[in-house]
Backbone bond lengths (Angstrom), bond angles and torsions (degrees), N, CA, C in turn:
res aa  C-N    CA-C-N  psi(-1)  N-CA   C-N-CA  omega(-1)  CA-C   N-CA-C  phi
1 M - - - 1.461 - - 1.517 108.90 -
2 C 1.276 117.48 178.54 1.459 124.15 -174.56 1.530 112.12 -90.88
3 E 1.313 113.97 -178.19 1.461 121.18 175.49 1.527 109.87 -59.18
4 A 1.322 116.42 143.87 1.465 121.11 -178.13 1.518 111.63 -60.24
5 M 1.307 115.98 139.54 1.465 123.27 -179.98 1.522 109.50 -130.96
6 K 1.321 114.15 165.38 1.456 121.27 171.05 1.527 106.35 -98.24
7 I 1.330 116.07 117.66 1.460 122.79 -171.99 1.523 109.32 -125.11
8 A 1.331 116.15 136.28 1.464 120.82 172.52 1.512 107.92 -103.35
9 I 1.328 115.61 144.87 1.455 121.51 177.74 1.525 108.44 -133.91
10 A 1.330 115.66 137.47 1.466 121.17 179.57 1.519 108.48 -146.17
11 S 1.319 115.51 156.71 1.465 120.32 -178.90 1.522 109.64 -150.64
12 D 1.314 113.83 -177.26 1.454 119.99 164.23 1.526 107.08 -108.95
13 H 1.324 117.37 -172.63 1.463 120.99 -177.73 1.526 112.67 -64.22
14 A 1.341 117.97 -30.29 1.461 121.10 -177.62 1.527 112.61 -68.54
15 A 1.316 117.19 -22.71 1.461 121.62 -176.59 1.521 112.44 -113.64
16 L 1.321 116.56 14.67 1.469 120.59 -176.08 1.531 112.57 -56.66
17 E 1.328 117.21 -46.55 1.462 120.32 -178.07 1.531 111.34 -65.84
18 M 1.335 117.20 -43.31 1.466 119.61 178.01 1.523 110.63 -63.35
19 K 1.325 116.60 -39.50 1.465 119.81 179.17 1.521 110.79 -59.08
20 A 1.322 116.65 -45.52 1.469 120.33 -179.64 1.526 110.81 -63.00
21 D 1.324 117.19 -43.41 1.465 120.70 179.42 1.527 111.50 -63.95
22 L 1.330 116.68 -44.00 1.473 120.31 -179.66 1.524 111.42 -68.98
23 R 1.319 117.47 -38.70 1.470 120.88 176.69 1.523 109.99 -58.38
24 D 1.316 116.40 -49.62 1.468 120.26 -179.09 1.527 111.28 -62.41
25 W 1.318 117.06 -41.44 1.473 121.79 178.67 1.533 110.79 -63.39
26 L 1.315 117.18 -44.77 1.468 120.41 179.41 1.532 111.27 -62.10
27 I 1.311 117.03 -39.81 1.467 121.17 177.08 1.532 109.89 -64.06
28 E 1.319 116.80 -43.44 1.475 120.88 176.89 1.523 111.50 -60.04
29 E 1.327 116.45 -32.15 1.466 121.95 178.97 1.535 112.01 -78.49
30 G 1.322 117.55 -3.30 1.456 121.61 175.30 1.514 116.06 99.73
31 H 1.316 117.32 6.70 1.460 120.66 -179.64 1.526 110.82 -87.07
32 E 1.326 115.41 152.96 1.459 121.35 170.98 1.523 106.08 -90.34
33 V 1.320 117.23 125.08 1.462 120.90 -173.52 1.518 110.92 -121.15
34 A 1.330 115.39 127.30 1.464 122.31 172.83 1.523 107.43 -100.68
35 D 1.316 116.76 112.91 1.466 122.44 178.12 1.524 107.20 -89.27
36 L 1.331 115.94 111.17 1.466 121.73 -175.49 1.527 113.11 -90.95
37 G 1.329 116.64 5.57 1.444 119.88 175.33 1.508 112.69 100.78
38 P 1.323 112.44 177.91 1.462 129.66 -1.02 1.524 111.42 -74.87
39 D 1.329 115.38 172.66 1.459 119.56 -177.82 1.529 113.07 -112.94
40 N 1.335 116.62 7.47 1.464 119.86 174.05 1.527 108.47 -150.84
41 S 1.318 116.93 175.35 1.466 120.99 -172.77 1.529 114.21 -89.90
42 D 1.324 117.87 10.28 1.464 120.11 175.79 1.529 109.49 -61.79
43 S 1.306 116.87 145.24 1.458 121.66 179.60 1.531 110.67 -60.95
44 V 1.322 115.23 131.87 1.474 121.54 179.44 1.527 108.80 -132.99
45 D 1.310 115.83 168.76 1.457 122.34 178.12 1.527 109.03 -97.74
46 Y 1.335 116.61 117.10 1.464 120.87 -177.42 1.529 113.96 -56.31
47 P 1.353 121.01 -32.38 1.458 117.77 179.28 1.532 113.23 -59.84
48 D 1.334 116.86 -35.51 1.468 119.16 -179.83 1.523 111.08 -58.93
49 F 1.321 116.68 -41.20 1.457 120.72 -178.20 1.527 111.54 -80.82
50 G 1.322 116.78 -32.18 1.467 120.28 174.35 1.515 111.87 -64.03
51 Y 1.329 117.07 -43.38 1.465 120.90 179.00 1.525 111.19 -64.96
52 K 1.333 116.25 -40.62 1.462 120.73 178.86 1.532 110.39 -61.99
53 L 1.323 115.94 -44.47 1.464 120.60 179.01 1.524 110.74 -63.54
54 A 1.311 117.05 -47.21 1.465 120.74 -179.87 1.525 111.31 -58.15
55 S 1.311 116.90 -38.95 1.462 121.26 -178.21 1.525 112.12 -61.05
56 V 1.335 117.56 -45.55 1.470 119.18 -177.20 1.523 112.06 -75.65
57 V 1.327 117.34 -25.14 1.467 119.84 174.03 1.528 108.88 -73.39
58 A 1.320 116.90 -46.21 1.460 121.57 -177.32 1.525 112.54 -63.53
59 D 1.327 117.52 -37.78 1.469 118.63 -177.28 1.529 113.30 -87.08
60 G 1.334 117.25 0.65 1.455 120.62 175.94 1.520 115.37 83.74
61 T 1.327 117.51 6.46 1.459 120.19 176.56 1.524 110.73 -58.77
62 V 1.339 115.95 -36.81 1.461 122.13 177.07 1.529 109.08 -126.17
63 T 1.323 115.17 160.79 1.466 121.08 179.11 1.515 111.72 -81.23
64 R 1.338 116.06 -41.20 1.456 121.53 -176.77 1.519 110.17 -141.73
65 G 1.346 115.07 161.03 1.455 121.18 178.47 1.510 111.88 -129.04
66 I 1.325 115.10 148.78 1.466 122.47 175.71 1.529 106.59 -123.68
67 A 1.343 116.06 121.94 1.460 122.66 -177.12 1.528 108.72 -115.82
68 L 1.326 116.13 131.74 1.463 120.77 -176.64 1.524 110.44 -132.84
69 C 1.307 115.75 138.21 1.466 121.64 167.14 1.517 106.47 -150.61
70 G 1.304 118.37 -172.88 1.455 120.56 -176.73 1.514 112.78 -55.62
71 S 1.317 116.83 -52.10 1.470 121.75 -179.49 1.522 112.73 -102.35
72 G 1.318 117.36 -18.20 1.459 121.81 -173.01 1.523 112.14 86.64
73 L 1.307 117.26 -16.80 1.468 121.24 -175.44 1.526 112.92 -69.04
74 G 1.320 116.43 -55.01 1.464 119.85 -175.13 1.517 112.69 -61.65
75 I 1.316 116.81 -46.35 1.466 118.51 -176.96 1.523 110.65 -69.34
76 S 1.344 117.84 -34.25 1.471 118.76 177.55 1.526 110.72 -65.94
77 M 1.314 117.17 -37.12 1.470 120.07 177.51 1.518 111.12 -63.72
78 S 1.325 116.90 -42.15 1.466 119.22 -179.82 1.527 111.02 -68.72
79 V 1.322 118.24 -40.83 1.467 120.91 178.34 1.530 109.74 -61.12
80 N 1.312 117.12 -42.22 1.467 121.14 -176.28 1.523 114.05 -73.04
81 R 1.320 118.61 -2.64 1.472 120.37 174.05 1.526 111.41 -68.04
82 N 1.332 116.87 -23.38 1.465 121.09 178.50 1.526 107.95 -83.24
83 P 1.336 118.43 120.78 1.466 120.36 -175.38 1.529 114.86 -66.39
84 Q 1.319 118.18 -12.64 1.468 120.73 178.90 1.525 112.34 -92.36
85 V 1.312 117.16 -1.23 1.454 121.05 -175.03 1.527 109.33 -116.33
86 R 1.314 114.87 137.97 1.457 122.53 177.27 1.533 107.10 -122.87
87 C 1.334 115.16 100.45 1.461 121.68 -175.75 1.526 109.46 -104.87
88 A 1.323 115.99 122.89 1.457 121.84 179.92 1.526 109.93 -104.66
89 L 1.317 116.40 126.70 1.458 122.30 174.20 1.521 107.60 -86.70
90 V 1.327 116.64 119.46 1.463 120.77 -176.45 1.528 110.99 -132.56
91 S 1.334 114.38 160.57 1.465 120.20 175.45 1.522 111.56 -135.47
92 E 1.340 116.59 2.52 1.459 121.00 176.78 1.535 109.23 -151.70
93 P 1.339 117.68 157.41 1.460 122.04 -170.72 1.532 116.32 -64.72
94 L 1.327 119.13 -32.99 1.462 119.33 -178.42 1.524 110.92 -62.33
95 S 1.320 117.48 -44.47 1.463 120.27 177.58 1.529 110.93 -63.01
96 A 1.320 116.80 -37.68 1.468 120.30 178.15 1.525 110.44 -62.79
97 A 1.327 116.85 -44.56 1.470 120.63 179.08 1.528 110.88 -65.35
98 L 1.324 117.25 -43.95 1.467 119.93 -179.33 1.522 112.06 -67.35
99 S 1.328 116.99 -30.48 1.469 119.45 177.08 1.526 110.78 -62.38
100 R 1.305 116.84 -31.93 1.475 121.59 176.32 1.523 110.25 -80.49
101 E 1.336 116.42 -51.29 1.458 121.29 -173.20 1.525 112.62 -62.10
102 H 1.313 117.35 -44.02 1.463 120.91 -174.69 1.518 114.43 -101.13
103 N 1.336 117.84 -27.90 1.464 121.10 -172.16 1.512 113.86 -116.26
104 D 1.319 117.75 -0.77 1.464 122.52 -179.04 1.528 111.22 49.82
105 A 1.347 116.14 41.42 1.463 120.75 178.65 1.525 108.99 -57.96
106 N 1.323 115.60 135.68 1.467 119.72 176.47 1.523 111.46 -112.15
107 C 1.338 116.41 1.21 1.455 122.74 175.79 1.523 108.84 -139.40
108 L 1.299 114.77 147.86 1.453 121.26 177.56 1.523 107.82 -125.16
109 A 1.326 117.12 134.87 1.463 121.64 176.30 1.523 108.91 -115.48
110 I 1.317 114.83 141.35 1.461 121.64 -179.82 1.528 108.14 -138.45
111 G 1.316 116.12 140.68 1.463 121.90 175.98 1.512 110.59 -90.43
112 A 1.322 116.92 114.87 1.464 121.80 -176.43 1.526 112.69 -67.46
113 R 1.312 117.49 -27.39 1.474 119.92 179.49 1.520 112.14 -84.32
114 L 1.328 116.84 -10.62 1.464 121.57 -175.33 1.520 113.48 -114.51
115 T 1.310 117.89 -17.76 1.461 122.80 -173.99 1.522 108.57 -127.00
116 G 1.312 116.57 127.76 1.454 120.84 178.60 1.517 111.92 -71.16
117 L 1.309 116.38 163.54 1.461 121.85 -176.53 1.523 112.20 -60.80
118 E 1.320 118.46 -45.61 1.469 119.81 -178.16 1.523 111.43 -65.95
119 M 1.328 117.75 -37.25 1.467 120.34 176.24 1.526 110.01 -67.98
120 A 1.324 117.63 -38.00 1.469 120.40 176.88 1.527 110.01 -61.16
121 K 1.323 117.70 -43.08 1.462 121.45 177.25 1.529 110.83 -61.10
122 A 1.336 117.21 -42.26 1.463 120.77 179.05 1.531 110.94 -63.65
123 C 1.317 116.80 -39.00 1.472 120.99 177.62 1.526 110.40 -64.40
124 I 1.315 116.31 -46.04 1.462 120.73 -178.65 1.523 110.56 -65.50
125 A 1.323 117.54 -41.38 1.464 120.44 178.30 1.525 110.28 -60.12
126 A 1.327 117.78 -45.59 1.467 120.96 178.32 1.528 111.01 -62.05
127 F 1.318 116.40 -41.71 1.468 122.75 179.48 1.534 110.90 -61.67
128 L 1.323 117.14 -44.07 1.461 120.87 -176.81 1.525 112.68 -76.87
129 E 1.317 117.78 -28.50 1.466 121.69 -176.22 1.518 113.71 -86.34
130 T 1.332 117.93 -15.15 1.465 121.26 -174.25 1.518 110.89 -95.79
131 S 1.323 115.36 135.54 1.470 121.95 177.81 1.522 110.27 -96.91
132 F 1.311 115.12 155.93 1.465 121.73 174.69 1.516 108.62 -71.82
133 A 1.325 117.18 132.43 1.462 122.14 -177.70 1.522 112.33 -75.71
134 G 1.329 118.40 -23.67 1.461 120.86 -178.22 1.517 110.76 65.57
135 G 1.341 116.05 -140.53 1.458 120.64 178.42 1.509 112.24 56.73
136 R 1.323 116.11 -130.64 1.469 121.11 -176.06 1.518 112.67 -62.89
137 H 1.331 116.94 -20.03 1.460 120.51 -179.92 1.534 112.37 -76.89
138 Q 1.329 117.55 -23.38 1.468 120.74 -173.93 1.521 112.65 -61.01
139 R 1.328 117.75 -45.45 1.467 118.94 -177.99 1.516 111.70 -63.47
140 R 1.318 116.75 -33.45 1.465 121.04 177.92 1.523 111.30 -69.66
141 V 1.303 115.63 -42.27 1.466 120.01 177.85 1.531 109.45 -64.23
142 D 1.334 117.53 -41.21 1.467 120.75 178.26 1.527 111.16 -57.86
143 K 1.315 117.68 -36.37 1.465 121.31 179.64 1.524 112.66 -68.69
144 L 1.319 117.81 -23.31 1.451 119.94 178.01 1.530 111.97 -64.81
145 S 1.332 116.16 -34.48 1.465 120.65 178.43 1.521 112.45 -92.05
146 N 1.316 116.73 -18.50 1.456 120.74 -176.79 1.522 109.12 -143.14
147 P 1.336 118.84 86.54 1.464 122.40 -174.94 1.526 114.94 -61.37
148 S 1.326 117.58 -18.18 1.470 119.36 -177.78 1.526 113.17 -79.32
149 L 1.308 117.89 -5.09 1.472 120.50 178.86 1.521 111.69 -67.35
C-alpha cells in the first residue's frame, strides 16, 4: 500500500457494513481514518453525509475521502456540490487510478450494493497509490473549481 494518509469515510445506511469493513481495513493498512457516520443502520439522508465528507476534504482536515451509498450515485452527487472536491464514482481500479492521474480526484465514491468488498478495496488501493500527473491536466482540473477560467 502507499504512504499513510488521513482519510475520511462516510456512507448512508445502505453502505454501513461496507463502511465499517473498509474503515477497519484502512486502519490496518496504516492510515488515520475519520469515520463521519452514520453509526447505526437507521435510515439517513445521503446528502447530509456527503456534505460532511466534502467539507473536511475541502478544508484540508483530511487528504482524501471515501463516500459510500447503495449505488454510489447519490452520495457522489452531494460530495461534488463542493467546488473544491472532485469525487469520482468508480467500480473498478483502472477508473480509480485515472481519476487521480488525470482528474486529481480527492474523493472516491463506491456503490455498496453494486461493488463487492474486495473490488472496493482494489479501487481504494489504486486511488490512494496513484499520483496526479499534472501537466496538461492541471488547467482542466483548475476549471472544475473555477468555470470562468
